[in-house]
C-alpha positions in Angstrom: 102.6 111.5 161.6 101.1 112.7 158.4 100.1 116.4 158.2 96.4 117.3 158.6 94.4 116.1 155.6 92.0 119.1 155.8 93.3 122.3 154.3 90.2 124.2 155.6 87.5 123.9 158.2 85.9 120.6 157.3 82.2 120.5 156.3 80.3 118.0 158.3 77.1 116.2 157.6 75.2 114.1 160.3 72.9 111.4 159.1 70.1 109.8 161.1 68.3 106.8 159.6 65.0 106.4 161.5 61.7 104.6 161.6 58.8 104.9 164.1 60.6 107.0 166.7 59.7 110.6 166.0 59.7 111.7 169.7 63.1 110.2 170.5 64.5 111.4 167.2 63.5 115.0 167.9 65.2 114.9 171.3 68.3 113.4 169.9 68.5 115.9 167.1 68.0 118.8 169.6 71.0 117.3 171.6 73.2 117.8 168.5 72.9 121.6 169.1 75.1 121.1 172.2 78.1 120.0 170.2 81.1 122.3 170.4 81.5 121.7 166.6 78.1 122.1 164.9 77.4 120.1 161.7 76.8 122.0 158.5 73.9 119.7 157.5 71.7 117.1 159.2 70.0 114.5 157.0 67.1 112.4 158.3 66.4 109.3 156.2 62.9 108.1 157.1 59.9 106.3 155.6 57.0 108.6 156.3 56.1 112.0 157.7 55.1 110.3 160.9 58.8 109.4 161.5 60.0 113.0 161.8 57.2 115.0 163.5 58.0 118.7 163.5 61.7 118.3 162.4 60.8 118.9 158.7 60.7 122.6 159.4 64.0 122.7 161.3 66.7 124.9 159.6 69.7 123.1 158.4 67.9 119.7 158.3 67.0 117.7 155.2 64.3 115.0 155.3 64.3 112.3 152.7 61.9 109.4 152.4 61.9 106.0 150.9 61.6 102.3 151.7 62.7 101.0 155.1 65.9 99.2 156.1 69.0 100.5 157.8 71.3 99.9 154.8 69.0 101.4 152.2 68.1 104.4 154.4 71.8 105.1 155.0 72.6 104.8 151.3 69.7 107.1 150.4 71.2 109.7 152.8 74.7 109.2 151.5 73.4 110.0 148.0 72.2 113.4 149.3 75.5 114.5 150.9 76.8 117.5 148.9 80.0 116.8 147.0 82.0 119.5 148.8 81.5 117.9 152.2 84.5 116.4 154.0 83.1 114.3 156.8 79.9 112.3 157.2 78.7 111.1 160.6 76.1 108.3 160.8 74.3 107.9 164.1 71.5 105.8 165.3 68.4 107.8 166.1 68.7 106.8 169.8 72.4 107.7 170.3 73.3 110.8 172.5 76.7 112.3 171.8 78.9 113.9 174.4 79.3 117.6 173.5 82.8 117.1 172.1 81.9 113.9 170.0 82.2 115.7 166.6 85.3 117.7 167.7 87.1 114.5 168.8 86.2 112.6 165.7 87.5 115.4 163.5 90.7 115.5 165.6 91.3 111.8 165.0 90.7 112.2 161.2 93.2 115.1 161.2 96.0 113.1 162.8 96.5 110.7 159.8 95.1 110.9 156.3 94.9 107.1 156.1 92.2 107.0 158.8 88.9 106.6 156.8 86.5 105.8 159.7 86.3 106.7 163.4 84.0 105.0 165.8 83.6 106.2 169.4 83.3 104.7 172.8 79.9 103.8 174.2 79.5 104.7 177.8 76.3 102.7 178.3 74.5 100.5 175.8 70.8 99.9 176.2 70.9 97.3 173.5 72.1 94.8 176.0 69.2 95.4 178.4 65.7 97.0 178.6 67.2 100.2 177.2 67.6 103.7 178.6 65.1 106.6 178.6 66.2 109.9 177.1 66.4 111.4 180.6 68.6 108.5 181.8 70.9 108.7 178.8 71.2 112.5 179.1 72.1 112.1 182.8 74.8 109.6 182.0 76.3 112.0 179.4 76.0 115.0 181.8 77.7 113.1 184.6 80.6 112.0 182.4 83.9 113.1 183.9 86.3 115.1 181.8 87.4 113.3 178.7 90.8 111.5 178.8 93.6 114.0 178.2 95.3 111.8 175.6 93.4 110.3 172.7 94.0 106.6 172.2 93.5 105.5 168.6 93.1 101.7 168.2 92.4 99.6 165.1 89.0 97.9 165.1 87.4 95.2 163.0 84.6 97.5 162.1 82.7 100.6 163.4 79.8 100.3 165.8 76.8 101.4 163.7 75.3 103.6 166.4 78.2 106.1 166.1 80.4 106.3 163.0 82.3 109.1 161.3 83.8 108.8 157.8 86.1 110.8 155.6 84.1 111.4 152.5 87.0 111.1 150.1 87.8 107.6 151.6 84.3 106.2 151.1 83.6 107.6 147.7 81.6 105.0 145.8 81.1 102.7 148.8 77.6 101.9 150.0 76.0 99.7 152.7 74.9 96.3 151.4 71.2 96.4 150.8 70.9 92.7 150.8 71.3 93.1 154.6 67.7 94.0 155.0 65.6 95.4 157.8 67.8 96.1 160.9 70.9 95.1 158.9 72.9 93.2 161.4 76.6 93.5 160.7 76.1 96.0 157.9 78.4 98.3 159.8 81.1 95.6 159.9 80.6 94.9 156.2 81.1 98.6 155.4 84.2 98.7 157.5 85.5 95.6 155.7 85.0 97.4 152.4 87.1 100.3 153.7 89.8 97.9 154.9 89.8 96.2 151.5 90.6 99.4 149.7 93.4 100.3 152.2 91.7 102.7 154.6 92.0 102.5 158.4 89.1 101.9 160.7 89.8 103.0 164.2 88.1 103.4 167.6 88.9 106.4 169.9 88.4 106.8 173.6 87.5 110.5 173.6 84.3 110.5 171.4 81.8 109.1 173.9 78.1 108.8 174.1 75.1 106.7 175.2 73.2 104.2 173.0 69.7 104.2 174.5 68.7 100.9 172.8 65.1 101.9 172.2 63.1 98.8 171.4 60.4 100.5 169.3 61.0 100.1 165.6 62.9 96.8 165.8 62.2 93.7 163.7 60.6 90.4 164.9 62.7 87.9 166.7 62.5 85.3 163.9 63.7 87.8 161.3 66.5 89.0 163.5 67.5 85.5 164.5 67.8 84.5 160.8 70.1 87.5 160.2 72.2 86.6 163.3 73.2 83.4 161.4 73.2 84.2 157.8 74.6 87.7 157.7 78.0 87.0 159.2 78.5 83.9 157.0 77.4 86.0 153.9 80.1 88.6 154.9 82.7 85.8 154.9 81.7 85.0 151.3 82.1 88.8 150.5 85.5 88.8 152.2 84.5 91.6 154.5 84.6 89.5 157.7 87.1 86.8 158.6 85.7 83.3 159.0 86.8 83.1 162.7 85.0 86.3 163.6 81.8 85.2 161.8 81.8 81.8 163.5 82.3 83.5 166.9 79.3 85.8 166.2 77.1 83.0 165.2 78.0 80.6 168.0 77.7 83.3 170.6 74.3 84.5 169.5 72.8 81.0 169.0 74.1 79.8 172.3 72.8 82.9 174.1 69.3 82.4 172.5 69.3 78.7 173.5 70.2 79.4 177.2 68.0 82.4 177.6 65.0 80.9 175.8 64.1 79.0 179.0 63.7 82.3 181.0 63.6 85.0 178.3 64.0 88.7 179.0 60.7 90.6 178.6 62.2 92.9 176.0 63.8 90.1 173.8 61.9 87.5 171.7 64.5 84.7 172.4 62.3 81.9 171.1 61.6 83.8 168.0 65.3 84.4 167.5 66.0 80.7 168.1 63.5 79.8 165.4 65.2 82.2 163.0 68.6 80.8 164.0 67.4 77.3 163.0 66.1 78.5 159.6 69.4 80.2 159.0 71.4 77.2 159.9 69.3 75.0 157.6 69.7 77.5 154.7 73.5 77.6 155.3 73.7 73.8 155.2 71.8 73.9 151.9 74.3 76.4 150.5 71.9 79.3 150.6 73.4 82.6 151.8 70.4 84.8 151.2 70.3 87.6 153.9 67.3 89.2 152.1 65.2 86.2 153.0 64.8 87.7 156.5 62.3 90.2 155.2 59.9 87.4 154.1 60.0 85.3 157.3 
């Protein structure tokens, strides 16, 4: 095992890209105060004052504004991380960390200097259902049994965008692809692919846990998202940040799910809109058009 890559207490920055969820964001940021290892800086990347509420006056927090989109908002925040910081953590604005999330992510990064990215384990993911309220998510985290005694570090194809930690020196010069507009869809996988391509390791650990509430406010239309479900993975194949087999599996799984569930759609998912977007994406692919930015105009 390599010696610890940190020769001093690492400086940690936590980034929250956000849009239209000021109340939830304030609750999530307050939850960060329960971490056993506190971040040295929190950056909120938003679009307008309405996205942050009273957070602008919070000590140790920097608010930056600009155009919307998960990739562009993350990049804008990365551009503001001070050069002397060691670790940057990017979280969704509806992700609640267990109190030792940061400590466990740092521990993983300290085990091996080749680890560039750590993603945690999601205890419950509201993205696959109607979502969890803040109270429900907090209760799940509070009722979590003691973390596993031994950390298990496993390679993964890409980090899960709701909870990612990066070694700053390993991602220097890398940015999220801004052609993956709006909600992004697979922008985390693309970023992980960029890390792999330059020789860094992307891993998942079992001891950094949390709950992804899956808040539905602030998400894009079904048609736009459905288009991204098809085009984005195929675009990443072209970029060589996702294997063709993985891309086809993503596309087929999502399209088939939209077809089946469009007959009796869930109240919180626009399945028919997604299916229309899927069809537009397939047609574009057949024409040789891999243009993920088109989703913004649909």
